N, C-alpha and C positions, 0 to 999 in steps of 0.2 A: 412732500418728502420726493429726496430727485429721483431721477432714473439712473442707474448703472450705464454707463458707456461703454461698447462689445467692440472689440478687436476688428478691423476691418477683414473680410475674406480675403482680400489679396496677399495676408501677410500669414505665413503657421508657424508653429509653433517653433519649426527646426529653422525658420531663413530668421525667428526676432531673437533665437540665439545667436546667431549665424551676424547679425550686425553688431550686439552687445560686447562680443568678440573683434569687430572690426576698429582699426579707427575713424571716428566721425571729427565733420561731417562728410557725407560720399551721396555722388548723384549713386540710384539702382535703377536698373531697365530690366523689366521682367518681358522678355523673348517672347514666351510665350503668346503674353495679348496683342504682341507688336506682329504677330505671325497673323492671328486673328484674324488681328482689324485688316492688314492687307489683304488677306483673303476674300474678306467680303469687299472691300473699298474695287479691288479686280474685277470679283464677278458685277459687282451695280454696272463700273465704269463700261464693262465690256458687256452689256446688252444694246447698250445705246451707240458700243462701237467710238466711246468718251478716250480721248488721251491723256494721260493722271501724266502731270511735272510733278515730282516731291520738291517741295519750297524746304532746304536748306536751308536757310535764316530762320527756322523753326527748332534746328538740329543738326548737327556736321558732323558728326563723332561716328567715327570707320564702319565701329561694328553693326552698327543698325543702317548705313547708309548700302551694309553690302547686306542685309535681311534687303531692304528695302528693293536695289538691285536686279533681286533673285524673281520679282513678281514681272519683269519687264517695265514698269514705270520711266518715264523721262525724269528731268532733271530741271528744277527754275531755281535760277543763281540773280544773286544782289551784289556781285564783287567777282572783281577777275579772280583775290584767293575760293571761293566757290565754285569758280569755274573749272580751276583745277585740280579741286580735290575731288568734283566727281566728275572730272575723265580721269584723275588715277587712279577712284576707286573702279571703274569700268562701263559709267556708260556713255552709252553710245552717242556721239560728237551732236548724230541728227534727232537725239531727240533733247537734245542741249539748249535752255531760253538765256537770254541774257538779260533782266532787268532792271530799274534803276534809275534818277532821276541822278545822277550825277557820276555816270562811268570817264576816267579816267583815263589817258591816249593808253595806258601802258596797258588799264584791263582790258580796254577796247582789242588793241592787238595781240594780247592774249587770246580772247574769243576767236580772235581770226585765225591765228596760227591753228589754231580748234577746230578748225572751221564746224563750229555748230551750228540747230538748224539756223537761229532767228536774233536778231535782239530787237527787246519791246523799246522803242523810242518813242521818248518824251518832249522834245524842239528840237524846232526847225535846224537851230547851231548842232545838237547833238545829232541829225542828220550829215550835217552837212559836214561835221568831223572824222565821222564813220565813211562817209565816202571819198574824204580824202586820203583818209589811210589804210585804207582798201586800195587805190586807186596806188598808193607806193609799193604796196606790197604783190599785184596786180591779182587781186580778186572782185569778186563781188559779194558782197554781205545781204543775206536776206533778213528786210526789215518788216517789225510789226510798227502799226502807229499802235501807243497808247492813249483812247481817246477818256474823257474826262465825260463821264455821263449827264454829273448833275445829277448823282442819288443815295438818299441818308443811308447808310449803312447800320444805324441808331442801336451804334456801339461808343464808345470811349471815343474822346475828343482826338486823341494823339492817335486812334489808331483808322481814322478815318480815314480815307484817301479820295475817292469820289464826290467831293466836292471842288465848286469854283473853287473856292477859296484854299485848299487843298492846294498845296506845290506840284503836286504829282500829273502828269497827265496834262494831253491836247487840247484844249475846246472848241466845240465843233466850229466857231466860227471862224478859227485858225486851217480848216481846213482846205478851202480852195491854195490861200498861196501856200500851202504846206506841196499839198501835188501839184502843183503847177513847177516848184523846185525841185521836185524828185524827179519830175522829163525832165529837166538838165541835169540830173546826177548818169553817170556811164558806170559805177560801181555800190548802186545799190540798188535791190529788188527789193520790191512791197509787196510782199504775200502774207496779209497777216493783218488784223486790228486786235488789240489786248484792252482789256476793262478790266480792274481790280479796286471795287468801293469800299474795300477795309476788312477788318479782324472781327476774331472771335463775335460772328453772327447767328443769333440765334433764333431769331422772326425768320425765316423761308421770303412773306412774301418782299426783301429787301430784296431780294434777287428774280421774282415777278417782274419789281420794278426796274432792272437791269434788262432782262432781255424786251422788256416794251421797251426800253430806249434802244436795245443794240437793234432791235427791228427798227426801227427808224431812222437809226443813223448804216444799218446796210443799205436800206431803199436810193440814199443819196449817192451811196458810192455805184450800184445797178443801172440807177439813172445813170449815171456818169461814165458807164463801161469801163467800170473800174474792176477788174477779175479778184479776189479776197479770196483767198485757196485755205487760210486759217483763222478763226475763231478760236482767240484764249479770254475764256471769260475768267480766267485769275482763280481769287480762292476764298478763303475768310470762312471757312463752316465753323461754330463756336460748338466750345464742349462743354459739358457739366461739370462746372469744379465744383457744385456744391455734393454733391450726392454722384462723387465718384466712382461706385462700385455699381451702381442701377446703372447710370449712364456709360460703361465703361469702351461703348461702340458706339459714336453716333450714324443715324440713320445715312446711311448714303444710299440708302433705297429713294425717298423721300428728295434728297437732294435734286439725285441724278434726273430724279421724272418731273420735278416740277423743268430744267431748262427742253426736255423732249416735249414739253407739251407746250411751255410757251415763247421759245426761241424759236424765229426763221430760219429755217440752213436751207442754202441757198445746192444747187447739185451739187458733188463733185468738192465742196467744204467739208475740213475737218473740225470735228471739238475739240476743243484744249481744254484742261485744268492747271491749276497754278495749288496743291492743297498741303499745308506743313505742318500746322498745332492741332486740325483731326484727325489724323496720323500718327502723332507722336505721342500730343501728351496724357494719355493714362497711361500708356504705361512706366512713364517715370514716377520717382518720386524721389525727393530729398530728406537724407537718413543722418538725423543731428543728436544731439545728448545735451541734457537739462546742464547749467552748470550752475547756476545757481536760482533758489527763488526769494525775490527781495520784496518785502512787504508794500503795499502801496496805499494810497489814504481811498480809494472808489473800487479799486481791485487790485491786487498783486501783480508782479511781474514774474512771468516764466524767461531767463536767461538762455538762449543759446549757444552753443559754440562755430551756426552757423544765423551766415548773417545775408546784408541786401548785396553783397559781394557773392553770393550762390543762386540769390535771388532776388532779382531785383523790381520785379513785377510787381509787390504792394507799394512799394516806395514810390514806383516811378507813375503806377495806371491808377492803385490806388484799388488792385485788385485783390479779392477772394481766395483764397486757396484752406481746401478744409486741413485741418490741423491732429493726431492720432497720436496720444500717446501711445504704445503699445505694450509696454514693459510694465504695468498700472492702469491698465484698459476700464477696468471698474473702481465702483465705487463713488461716494457723493459726489457731482459734480460742483468744481468752481470758477469763479471768473477769471481770467487769468490773461495778461497785456502779452503777445508769446512776440520777444524782441531780440535781437543780435547782438551780437559782441563788437559791434560796428560805429565809430563814434561819429554817430550822428543821429539825430533824433528821428531821422527815417526809419531806420533801421528795424521795423515793425513789420513783423507777421499777418496780427489780426491785435481788435482793439477786444476788451473785454469779453476775449470768446470761451465760451462753458465746456470746463475740462473736467476730467478724473482728478481728483486732490495727487498733484506732481510734485515730484523732489528727484534732487540732486540725484544726478548718474542716470536717469528713467530715458528710455528712448523714446526717440519725436521723429513722427513722420510730416512729412510733409508733402500733400498727394499733389497729382496734378502735379508734373513739372519737369514733364519729358518735355515739352516745349519752350523754346526761352526761358529757362532756367538756364542750366551747363554752357549755352554760345552765349547768355548775356554779361557771366560771370567777370570781376573783374579783379585783381589782383592790391582794390583801394586799402592802407593802412600799414599793404607791404605784406598783404595776407595773402598765405602757397595757395596756388592752382590745387582744388579737390579731386580724389583720385573720383573715376567710373566705375560699378561693377554692375554685371549682365545676369541672368539669372542662369545662365548656361555654363554651369560650372563653379558656379560659387557657393554652392553648400556641397 
């Protein structure tokens, strides 16, 4: 006999009724959960004096950024428009860092005009361009070298960034010529080292391996009498996609304590982190409506009005998101391929998923979409951009 499937505690009856009367699909953000997450993140980072920069690439929605700003975090940006958005929202320029393997001249100029804290640089040629553009503006740009530690993040190959075969970062054998070049540049100042090994990392041992590698690289700079004031360890801390109600807030305490225990910090150094997914993912859900139930050979198809245009992660990374029927939560379970309306076979949120018997018009919640949902959306098939709603003032 099938076990009834129950409504997630995150959604009250009043909220579900509001969902039923709101045109779908849309993104819904639980701002109370975001505040709880930010409070714990701030408390745990402050224990060790760590500086956290929120990664805008996870979600750059202005109302959410305004919440994050109130906790005193900085901003981690990977485009000129993200730098501009961060400054526009009110993030202090001295707390803004700019990463990315392919910064255009226009983006670099935007960051220089805003006097950001530093550029995370990934090649000799990038350093040359920044120096040249800064010279033309009579400025000096702070730079951090993004070093490739060749550490496996044990995550999906598309979101691994710290291996030698990845496009990101400077390899250790390039350090000598780069340092010699930096001595020639009069409009760049080396202030830090930057590392980022990947995303959705749930095995903290990967970060322990990173600490060991960073310690080795720090010795090289110390032996060459090169002062490094900033150590930026990146982000990548993963979240629980399978049980979002149990894992609403990640274990920031263990994450920061690991770095405290295994990272060798030199006097006067400031430790930085760039966290995105772990901050914002669980507060967001993609709310959709069932358009049709279509009989299949091995499983039925549940066709939603949301598609890969609203959440591309399952198509791009084969990622799992918990999917819940909010209006018909109880009853015997059936298997469904949960798909969208986009004209692509990859427009699928989950295959052979056990869900209660579902009907046309039922409201569906796709969980843990606060990160890399809205921000990666598109207008493919000329679909309209969908709206976002926030818990404050929604009911």
